[in-house]
C-alpha positions in Angstrom: -102.1 87.6 -113.0 -103.1 90.4 -115.3 -101.7 90.2 -118.8 -99.5 93.3 -119.4 -98.4 94.5 -122.9 -95.0 93.0 -122.4 -96.4 89.6 -121.5 -98.7 89.8 -124.5 -95.9 90.6 -126.8 -93.7 87.9 -125.3 -96.5 85.3 -125.8 -97.1 86.5 -129.4 -93.5 87.0 -130.4 -93.2 83.5 -131.9 -95.9 84.3 -134.4 -93.6 86.3 -136.7 -94.3 89.2 -138.9 -96.4 87.4 -141.6 -98.7 85.9 -139.0 -99.9 89.4 -138.0 -100.0 90.9 -141.4 -103.0 91.2 -143.8 -102.4 87.7 -145.1 -103.2 86.2 -141.7 -106.9 86.8 -142.3 -106.9 83.7 -144.6 -104.8 81.6 -142.3 -105.6 77.9 -142.9 -105.1 77.2 -139.2 -108.3 78.7 -137.8 -110.2 76.5 -135.3 -112.7 75.3 -137.9 -111.8 76.2 -141.5 -115.0 76.9 -143.5 -116.9 77.9 -140.3 -117.1 81.0 -138.2 -115.9 79.9 -134.7 -116.9 81.9 -131.6 -115.1 81.4 -128.3 -116.9 82.3 -125.1 -116.7 81.5 -121.4 -119.2 79.6 -119.2 -122.1 81.9 -118.5 -120.6 84.4 -120.9 -123.4 84.3 -123.5 -127.0 83.1 -123.5 -127.2 79.5 -124.7 -130.8 80.2 -126.0 -129.6 83.2 -128.0 -126.6 81.2 -129.3 -128.9 78.3 -130.4 -131.1 80.8 -132.3 -128.0 82.3 -133.9 -126.7 79.0 -135.1 -130.0 78.5 -137.0 -130.2 82.1 -138.2 -126.6 82.0 -139.5 -126.6 78.5 -140.9 -125.1 79.6 -144.2 -122.1 81.0 -142.3 -121.8 77.8 -140.2 -121.5 79.6 -136.9 -119.8 77.3 -134.4 -120.0 78.5 -130.8 -117.3 76.9 -128.5 -117.5 77.3 -124.8 -113.9 77.4 -123.6 -113.1 75.5 -120.4 -110.6 77.1 -118.1 -109.0 80.5 -118.8 -110.1 81.8 -122.2 -107.4 84.4 -122.3 -104.6 81.9 -121.9 -106.1 79.7 -124.6 -106.4 82.7 -126.9 -102.7 83.6 -126.4 -101.7 80.0 -126.9 -103.6 79.9 -130.2 -101.9 83.1 -131.3 -98.5 81.9 -130.3 -99.0 78.5 -132.0 -100.6 79.8 -135.2 -103.3 77.1 -134.8 -106.9 76.7 -133.8 -107.6 80.4 -133.9 -111.1 81.7 -133.3 -112.9 84.1 -135.7 -114.9 85.8 -132.9 -113.7 85.8 -129.3 -115.0 87.0 -126.0 -112.8 89.5 -124.1 -113.1 90.5 -120.5 -113.2 94.0 -118.9 -109.4 94.0 -119.1 -109.8 94.6 -122.9 -107.3 97.5 -122.7 -104.5 94.9 -122.3 -104.9 94.3 -126.1 -105.0 98.0 -127.2 -101.2 98.1 -127.9 -101.5 95.1 -130.2 -104.8 95.7 -132.1 -103.1 94.4 -135.3 -104.3 91.0 -134.2 -107.9 92.1 -134.5 -110.4 93.8 -136.9 -111.4 97.4 -136.3 -115.1 97.1 -135.9 -115.5 100.6 -137.3 -114.3 99.3 -140.7 -117.3 96.9 -140.6 -119.9 99.6 -139.9 -120.0 99.4 -136.1 -120.4 103.2 -135.8 -123.9 102.8 -137.3 -125.2 101.1 -134.1 -123.0 102.9 -131.6 -126.0 105.0 -130.5 -127.8 101.9 -129.2 -125.3 101.3 -126.4 -124.2 103.1 -123.3 -121.6 105.7 -124.5 -119.1 104.9 -121.7 -119.3 101.2 -122.4 -118.8 101.7 -126.1 -115.9 103.9 -125.4 -114.4 101.3 -123.1 -114.0 99.0 -126.1 -112.1 101.6 -128.1 -108.4 102.1 -128.0 -106.9 105.6 -127.3 -106.0 105.6 -131.1 -109.7 105.1 -132.0 -109.6 101.4 -132.9 -112.9 99.8 -132.0 -111.8 96.5 -130.6 -114.7 95.4 -128.5 -118.5 95.1 -129.0 -120.4 95.3 -125.7 -121.8 92.2 -124.1 -122.7 93.4 -120.6 -122.1 95.9 -117.9 -122.0 95.7 -114.0 -123.9 98.7 -112.5 -123.5 99.0 -108.8 -126.2 99.1 -106.1 -126.6 98.7 -102.4 -128.2 95.3 -101.5 -129.8 95.3 -98.0 -132.0 93.2 -95.7 -135.4 95.1 -95.8 -136.9 92.9 -93.0 -134.1 93.5 -90.5 -133.8 97.2 -91.2 -137.6 97.5 -90.6 -137.5 95.4 -87.4 -134.8 97.6 -86.0 -136.8 100.7 -86.7 -134.6 102.1 -89.6 -135.7 103.2 -93.1 -136.3 100.1 -95.1 -138.0 101.1 -98.4 -135.5 101.6 -101.2 -136.1 105.4 -101.7 -135.8 106.0 -98.0 -132.6 103.9 -97.6 -131.0 105.6 -100.6 -131.8 109.0 -99.0 -130.3 107.9 -95.7 -127.0 106.6 -97.2 -126.5 109.0 -100.1 -122.8 109.4 -99.3 -120.2 107.0 -98.0 -120.0 109.0 -94.8 -123.8 108.8 -94.4 -123.5 105.0 -95.0 -120.9 104.6 -92.3 -122.9 106.6 -89.8 -126.0 104.7 -90.6 -124.0 101.5 -90.2 -122.9 102.5 -86.7 -126.5 103.1 -85.6 -127.7 99.9 -87.1 -125.0 97.9 -85.3 -126.0 99.4 -82.0 -129.5 98.0 -82.5 -128.4 94.8 -84.1 -125.0 93.9 -82.6 -122.8 91.3 -84.3 -124.0 92.3 -87.7 -122.1 94.0 -90.5 -123.1 96.4 -93.3 -119.9 96.2 -95.4 -118.2 93.1 -96.7 -114.6 94.2 -96.5 -112.2 97.0 -97.2 -111.7 95.8 -100.8 -115.4 96.4 -101.5 -115.2 100.0 -100.3 -112.0 100.7 -102.2 -113.3 99.1 -105.4 -116.7 100.7 -105.6 -115.6 104.1 -104.3 -112.9 104.2 -107.0 -115.5 103.1 -109.6 -117.4 106.3 -108.9 -114.4 108.5 -109.8 -113.9 110.1 -113.3 -110.3 108.9 -113.3 -108.5 105.9 -112.0 -104.8 105.3 -112.6 -104.1 106.5 -116.1 -105.5 109.0 -118.6 -106.5 107.9 -122.2 -103.0 108.7 -123.4 -101.7 106.1 -121.0 -100.0 108.7 -118.8 -99.8 107.6 -115.2 -101.7 110.0 -112.9 -99.0 110.4 -110.4 -101.1 112.5 -108.0 -103.4 109.5 -107.3 -105.7 111.7 -105.1 -108.7 109.8 -106.3 -107.0 106.5 -105.3 -106.1 108.0 -101.9 -109.8 109.0 -101.3 -110.9 105.4 -102.0 -108.1 104.1 -99.8 -108.9 106.4 -96.9 -112.6 105.5 -97.2 -111.8 101.8 -96.9 -109.5 102.3 -93.9 -112.2 104.5 -92.3 -114.8 101.7 -92.6 -112.4 99.2 -91.0 -111.5 101.5 -88.1 -115.2 102.1 -87.4 -115.8 98.4 -87.1 -118.2 98.2 -90.1 -116.4 95.6 -92.2 -116.9 91.9 -91.9 -113.5 91.1 -93.4 -114.6 88.2 -95.6 -111.7 88.9 -98.0 -109.5 86.6 -95.8 -112.1 83.9 -95.2 -111.9 80.3 -96.6 -113.3 79.8 -100.0 -114.4 77.0 -102.3 -113.8 77.7 -106.1 -113.1 81.3 -105.2 -116.4 81.8 -103.4 -116.5 82.8 -99.7 -118.0 80.2 -97.4 -118.4 82.6 -94.5 -120.1 85.2 -96.7 -122.8 82.8 -97.9 -123.5 81.8 -94.4 -123.7 85.5 -93.4 -126.3 86.1 -96.1 -128.4 83.3 -94.9 -128.2 84.1 -91.2 -128.6 87.9 -91.6 -125.2 88.6 -90.2 -124.4 90.6 -93.3 -127.1 93.2 -93.5 -126.1 95.0 -96.6 -123.3 95.2 -99.2 -122.4 97.2 -102.3 -121.9 95.2 -105.4 -122.6 94.9 -109.1 -125.8 93.6 -110.7 -124.2 90.3 -111.6 -124.0 89.2 -107.9 -127.8 88.8 -107.9 -127.6 85.3 -109.2 -125.1 84.2 -106.6 -127.2 85.8 -103.8 -130.3 83.9 -105.0 -128.5 80.6 -105.4 -126.6 80.8 -102.1 -129.4 82.2 -99.9 -132.7 81.0 -101.2 -134.2 81.0 -97.8 -133.9 84.8 -97.7 -136.2 85.3 -100.7 -138.4 88.3 -100.3 -136.2 89.8 -97.6 -133.8 91.8 -99.8 -134.0 95.1 -101.6 -131.7 97.2 -103.7 -131.2 101.0 -103.9 -128.7 103.5 -105.1 -125.2 102.8 -103.9 -123.6 105.2 -101.4 -121.7 107.9 -103.4 -123.7 107.3 -106.6 -123.4 105.3 -109.8 -120.5 103.1 -110.7 -119.6 100.0 -112.7 -117.7 96.9 -112.0 -117.1 94.3 -114.7 -118.5 93.7 -118.1 -117.2 91.9 -121.3 -116.9 92.3 -125.1 -116.8 90.4 -128.3 -114.0 91.0 -130.8 -113.2 89.7 -134.3 -109.7 88.4 -135.0 -107.7 89.2 -138.1 -107.7 85.5 -138.9 -111.4 85.5 -139.7 -111.8 84.9 -143.5 -115.2 86.8 -143.6 -115.1 89.6 -141.0 -118.3 91.2 -142.4 -120.3 88.0 -141.8 -118.7 87.7 -138.4 -119.8 91.3 -137.5 -123.4 90.6 -138.6 -123.3 87.7 -136.1 -121.8 89.8 -133.3 -124.3 92.6 -134.0 -127.3 90.2 -133.9 -126.1 88.3 -130.8 -125.7 91.6 -128.8 -128.6 93.4 -130.3 -131.0 95.2 -127.8 -133.7 92.7 -128.7 -131.5 89.8 -127.4 -130.0 91.4 -124.3 -133.1 90.9 -122.1 -132.9 87.1 -122.6 -129.3 87.1 -121.6 -130.1 89.1 -118.5 -132.9 86.7 -117.5 -130.8 83.7 -118.2 -127.4 84.7 -116.8 -127.9 88.0 -115.0 -125.6 89.8 -117.5 -126.9 93.4 -117.4 -127.8 94.9 -120.8 -125.5 97.6 -122.3 -128.3 99.1 -124.3 -130.7 101.5 -122.6 -133.6 100.5 -124.9 -133.5 97.0 -123.4 -134.4 98.4 -120.0 -137.9 99.0 -121.2 -138.5 95.3 -122.0 -141.6 94.2 -120.1 -139.9 91.1 -118.9 -137.3 93.2 -117.1 -139.9 95.4 -115.5 -141.7 92.6 -113.8 -141.8 92.6 -110.0 -139.1 90.2 -108.6 -140.3 87.9 -105.7 -136.8 87.5 -104.4 -136.6 91.2 -103.8 -140.1 91.5 -102.3 -141.7 92.5 -105.5 -139.3 95.3 -106.2 -138.5 96.2 -109.9 -134.8 96.2 -109.5 -134.3 97.2 -113.1 -135.2 100.7 -112.1 -132.2 100.9 -109.7 -129.6 99.2 -111.9 -130.7 101.0 -115.1 -130.2 104.4 -113.4 -126.8 103.4 -112.1 -125.8 102.2 -115.6 -126.9 105.3 -117.3 -125.3 107.6 -114.7 -121.9 105.9 -114.6 -119.0 108.2 -115.5 -116.8 107.4 -118.5 -113.4 106.4 -117.2 -110.3 105.0 -118.9 -109.4 101.5 -118.0 -105.7 101.0 -118.7 -103.9 97.7 -119.5 -102.4 97.8 -115.9 -105.5 98.7 -113.9 -106.4 95.2 -112.6 -102.9 94.5 -111.4 -102.7 97.9 -109.8 -106.1 97.5 -108.1 -105.1 94.1 -106.8 -101.9 95.6 -105.3 -103.9 98.1 -103.4 -106.6 95.7 -102.2 -104.0 93.1 -101.2 -102.4 95.7 -98.9 -105.8 96.7 -97.5 -106.5 93.0 -96.7 -103.3 92.9 -94.6 -104.6 96.0 -92.8 -107.9 94.3 -92.1 -106.7 90.8 -91.4 -103.2 91.2 -90.0 -103.3 94.6 -88.4 -100.7 96.3 -90.7 -100.4 100.0 -90.2 -102.5 101.7 -93.0 -99.9 104.3 -93.8 -97.2 101.7 -94.2 -99.6 99.6 -96.3 -100.3 102.7 -98.5 -96.6 103.4 -99.0 -95.9 99.7 -99.8 -98.7 99.6 -102.3 -97.5 102.8 -104.1 -93.9 101.4 -104.2 -95.1 98.1 -105.6 -97.2 99.8 -108.3 -94.3 102.0 -109.3 -91.9 99.0 -109.5 -94.4 97.2 -111.7 -94.8 100.2 -114.0 -91.0 100.6 -114.3 -90.6 96.9 -115.2 -93.2 97.4 -117.9 -91.4 100.5 -119.2 -94.3 102.8 -118.3 -92.3 104.8 -115.8 -88.7 105.7 -116.2 
């Protein structure tokens, strides 16, 4: 469940006024008094870079702590209980859920963050800034989108198979759908699109607006959302989707989809750069058979995280020096190589290690594709309610795909659910 502002305030209400005032910076109930504690998730930060940071910042006694379970819930519990509070914490791509309550954090601009802003993708830097100009988040990674496809099977069927040729053949979503129909005729029983959720998500990621503007005004027209919806329904009606959204899963990962990668049933899919690690791990026998190219419809982003400094930190300037070093362009390539977290700094894209041919992708330099997508992604405001709203739409799309629900009724139901949610949150009257 996405944390809305009301839920955040409810969880934090027990703290009282003094806990969130200036005096809270010297709270004696930090996780490790006398140390600078950093909370992060599994695979959220490079262990090698963290180990180097511990040595480099020995005087500050940097203490990284990998949080098991849901970091957000632990952070809220720490705030509510006035105990075991981190100095630095990782935040997800739903960072906007904290924008209404930035008094719990330090404005990174007050620590000199603006001096390094030019080293990061402008849209990513902007995503960590509240509408009021409070720089809450420092970029960790981004998730540029691309089309992953089976080069060997495309070639065997007589279709374009080299990345530039495939990108030209599927430059728009309509092109992609028509291409998919032709491929399926040659290779029956195969699919080019994972599910309707994928089409909706990555189509909307290419739009300059989503659900709200930066003043947190709901975009009632929702024409961009309707375009993404109609595109997803069109893919389903054309028989192009595999429908894995409703398949069985283990730890949230689709069993059927991994099998489809190995068998060649799923010929292509649009996804972010971070899925590369899962693909390699789940389908090692397909090494050398995959390629990536520009996604249908163009650049887009899905996912990415941040680091923030809490008001409870006794030495925010020292904490910021740690954050700045951890996420410096020089360290981002190691994080990408280790965890697949795509760098938010364009200068990192020129690192020789990231420009090496990749055997899994048949010797292709995939950085060329992902870097272009990252740099061409449009700035878009991500509101505190976006994840819940997106889930509402994609849940209804899943009922269309898996249960045969009428798409128009599903659209009306999704809109009604979204508006009820926003009324409960006081966003709509």
